[in-house]
N, C-alpha and C positions, 0 to 999 in steps of 0.2 A: 911753178915753184911758190909763187905768192899764195896760191890757194892752199897748199900744204901747210905753209906757215900759219895762215889764218885758222885752219882746222886745228892745228896744234895749240894755238893760243886759246881757242874756244874750249878744247878739251882740258887744258890747264886751268882755265877759269871755272869750269864745272867742277873739276876735282877740288879746287880751293874752296869753292862754295860748300861742297859736301863735307870736307874735312873740318872746316870752321864751324859749320852747324853741328857736326858730331862732337867736336871739342866742347862747344858751349853746352850742349845737352848733357854730356858726361860730367862736366863741372857742376851743372845744376843737379844731376842725380847724386853726385857726391855730397853736395850741400844738403840735400834732402836727407841722405843717410846720416850725415853728421848731426843733424838736429834730432834724429831719432835713435841715436847711439847704435846704429847698425854697422855691419861690416862695410868698410870704406874702400874706395877705389885707390890703389896705390899711387903715390905722387909720381913714381917712375912712369906710370901709364899716362898721366897728365902731361908730363914733359915730353914723352914720346909723341903724343898727338900734336903737341905744339911743334916739335921738330919735324913732323911730317907735313907741316904747312898750316896747322890750326892756330897760329899765333894770334890772329885777330879775334877769333872766337874765344880763345883762352883769356885774352886781356879784357875783352868785352864782358865775359862772365865774371872775371875778378871784380870788376867795378860796378856792374849792374846788379848782380845778385850778392855782392860782397862776400865772395868766397876766396880764401887764400890771399886776401888783400893785405894781410899784416905780416906775411912771411916774406922775409927779405929775398930769399932765393927765388920766389915767384915774382915779386915786384921787379927784380932785376933780370931774372932768367928769361921770363917770357918775352919781354921787349928785346933783349939781346939776341935771342934766337930769331925773332922776327926780322930784326935789322940785318943780321947775317944772311938770312934767306933772301931778303930783298936785294942786298948787294950782290949775292951770288947769282940771282936771277938776272939782274941787270948786266953783270959781266958776261954771262952766257948769251944773253939776248944780243948784246952789242958786238960780240965776237962773231956771231953768225949773221 
């Protein structure tokens, strides 16, 4: 049983690493497109990536590449989603 839990945790960590790198990369691509007045990535897509677990990547991109860091809904939204995900994960983890 313990081995199954450890494998699941490793799979979750790998997923989180991938989704966060992907979110950071897509935020960087959107910043690149913004500077060149090209077709942008919809904000809905960015929020979806964060909701799928890419909160750390999204927040990191906001402040390292300075993208969407002046929009209130991103400044508040990304951390709120991340906090809710962490609380949900902890509740699930401690229930089982």
